[in-house]
Phi, psi and omega in degrees: 000127181273142177271136178295121181302320180297324178296317181297316180296316181297322180296318179295317180297320179295319179297317179296320179296318181295320179294319179296318179296319180297316179297321179296321180294330181276348182282128179302142184277070183243356184300319184293342183238019179294002180270346188276115183237357178167157181197149167207155181235133176226170179219158182223127180293134187269347186103345176259131183310133176065015184242130188223142171273113182262131184235126176248124175257124185237132181251122185251132171286120184293347175279350183265193180288169181294150174286154179291154177280345177203158177232163179252122178260130177262134171241139186201154173221119181287327181292326178269345182069030182244146177199164178186173179234157176211138181278134178243115180282158174289126182247346180198145177223127183224124173295138178267117182300145176296143175296143178291351181288337185232130176276115183216147178279124180299142179238356180278156176306135182091354176074030179236108176074182178230012177227140174243141174261122176252131178246128178242137182222146172204152178260124183243127174258114181282148184299323183193167178296150175204160182274351189220043175293139179232129167255126186219166181208149180216146171207158178233136008229171180289165179302127180294348180280350181295133185253359185248351180234151169291146178304123180194188187270183182233125178235140176217151184205166168218159185234162183211132170249096181262021165274307177288320186231077186293337182250020186288140167250143184287162168297158175221152184275138180274328189258160181293150185269006181226138176197175177236145176230170183231158183293134171090349179258147181271140182228145172242091187278113188273111175256030182305133175242156177237159181228121185292341181269357179075021179286160178281135183243139178233126184255146175204160174269129182226175181289136166295150188236157173244171180214184181242003175081004179264172175225114003287149181276158174246082185293154177214155184296143169295155180269117180274145177271123181304139010266019186277153183203175179303322180267355175228066192281348179208167181283123181222143179280353171233157178301136179282128180231156173230131177284118186293342181266329185247341182080014181276126181257127184248128179198162173233101182303141183244345178216160174286128180192172172240118186237174179229130174244137179237120184247126177257133176242111176269142185244122183241142174227121184055036178082359183253137177286121181244355179171173177201153175230163184216138177243132179253117191236130171272131182244122177259121177256122183249165186298313185219157175250151167296150185267114173234117184259131175304138184227127175288140181306125186300339181291346180247009180268151177302315181285357176256007180058029177245179177197165170261138179257132179224168180258154176302136180078004171294147179253351183211156173220161178248127183256123178274147178242142175269338171236125188295162178234161175287123185305316186286351180276351182270121175226158183304326183285359176284356185229151171235138185229135176237130181275178185300339179269004181080017181259134178300142176230088188299156173273142176258342177199155171229136185230110174300140182262125178051053179296125181227131182054033177080009183227159178212157178246017173203158186215125174267123180249140182240130186267156176292317181246153182294154178289144180240166185300135179126204183249120173258136182246135179231134176219165185269138173221170179284123185274184180293345177277000175091004179210171169271219175272139184253144175281176175307327184268004177087009176274144184250154174294131176297146179295145168060017182275314183250136177238131177262128178260125180251112182266120183246125177245155180248104180259012182285150179242133175274125178247131182297146175220166181216155179216171183245132178236163175287176183290325184246125177199152178257338182199164173208160183249144177238124178260123182261146179281337180234158177287151176228160171290130182299320184286352178277356181263129178226164181266137179251132178255000000 
């Protein structure tokens, strides 16, 4: 019996179609949201009672689908049983430049970076004061490239108690919510937020969240893939920590992966919690970083025939850098100092100057003892934190390579003064305006 050729061809086509359909059904539905790389929501009091400018910052992967032209913000209070939604249009779009630590081909329009920051804003007037107002947003689904979470959605929110603090504006983040790090280098990732009202801020690592798309939403934690968790969000060769006062996250990536970090910032006034904001961050860990080593400006180095000039009795000097360092990597034990007599003069503090995005190009160092006339030498060594100063890319200054010469001159003038004493006395005291060397005083007969 002969088989109909047309039947055979149709059978093969049907089989291929069925296999393709089956494979498609098994593929996680993450393509539509492969653009979501980070988000946070903040608010600003407008000056009108119960009225706030709500701002959502959304980070889009330029390899994914287009970002929406507008988003929907939900406002709700469970104690009042009130809720509603308001549309926030896109008001600004900015490509985020690629970090110099990683060589990557830009994918965003215009050839700058591979992530775009979208800002959405709307003014919301709440019906009345409440202790538990929530501004929230939800979308589905997260980037399918994430290796630390089960495929799921992204929910973000911020809260407001405008009974205690009716004119409060939320904290807001200074630094970008997306970045890349590399395996084996140490990083101090600065999630520093500022508050225009001067309230106290407390930082912590919390669970990334999912939602159900309703208003009010019923958020629930994303599912982490073991061994990852909210406080252990990525593979690190040291325990991951966050400074509760500064928001600086310290880690050393140990494997290539795509992870998610969620940072909560609680806002306190007079000891009372009045609000909080949260940032959801996608973290890309790559195999290696380009090498950029923090460098002290050559004009102040011994081998550059330069120096820093200070005055006698100064307790601090500022050292300029030609290649920036990570602010949080600088500690007093990173330096050794010898005074003109060859005696150590330890540092009691180091203060980064105008730290921005976790980096600075100058450092103020403060000595235990005042500077004295002559040449004081300062050089870098590995401190008690296990490193010297680290660059943005996690590379450290080699120990003992650069020496800073601090030239101290004494321009003070002694002016004679006089006082009156009685005829009979065994001793008298002299109070000096400036410090002197004890051994420079002798008795005259």
